[in-house]
Residue, then its C-alpha position, 0 to 999 in steps of 0.5 A: m155250282s155242283s154236278d148235281v145242276s143240269p147245264k139246261l139251268d146253268i145256261r139260263m142262268k147265264q143268259l138271264t144275267d147277262k141280258l141283266r149285264q147288258q140292261k144296265e150296261e145300255a142305261l148308263k150308256r145312255n146317260n154318258y155314264k154319269v149315273t146309277l142305273r137306279e137313279c135311270l130308273k128312278r127317272k124314269a119312273g118320274a117321266a111322265h109323274a113327279v120326279v118322286q113321291m115322298k112319304q114321311c113316317k114316324h118311327v118310335g124310339k131311333r129317328s123321327k123322321r124319316f122318308h121313303h121313296n115311292a115312284v111307280l115303276p116302269e113294266s120292263v124295271r119290274k121285270i129286271r127285279r123279278l128276274k134276280a129274284k127268280l135267280k137268287k131263289r133258284r140258287q138259294r134252293q139249289k143251296m139248299k138241296e145240296d146241304p142235307v142237313a138245311l134240306k132236312l129243316h126244310l122239309a120239317q118245316e114245309k110239314v109243320r107249315r101243311q099241317r097248320r094250314k090243315e087244322n085252320g081249314s085252308i087245307r081241306p080234304i077231298s072228301e071235305l070237297t062238294p063232288c065238282e070241285q072232287r072232279c075238278l082236283r082230279k082231273q088236275g092232278r091227272i093232267n100234273t102226272r101225265r106232264y112230270r111223266d112226259k118229262k121224265a121221258h124226255a129227259d130219260a130219253a135225252q140222257s140214254e142219246d147222251i149216253e149213246t153218242v159218247s160210247s159211240e165216240k169212244t168206239f171211233g175215237 
């Protein structure tokens, strides 16, 4: 990670990974370290229903029949998976922001995607909206702007406090 990454983000990522590691360890302890987390989750999911439902799929080419597991997962497992996905996405975005070529490519792709959505009509200009929709959209814009400015002011204040404490430590130390 570079110095551009905020310390709060690093701390949050560390907390989430520690939490995931702890939950895996607890799952292994419950099963006397005999089964993997995946098997444990399958058992949890299948406690009330059938253990694992099998679904046959016919694929042309390689094999005639393949089996897929369709287990209904509990909420805790879904939360863990969502957290993992969030962390992965966050790392990918951070990596992309650090690489100027990748960032340019991403922005170009987003621009093309937005143009396509405009042409399809899924994005409408504000002039084509009804007066009620225009008011709602402008109100939401004001709320977002206010939130952004507040967040920016808090970040600037925190940064200036950090600079003041560092300068005061140098004068006293």
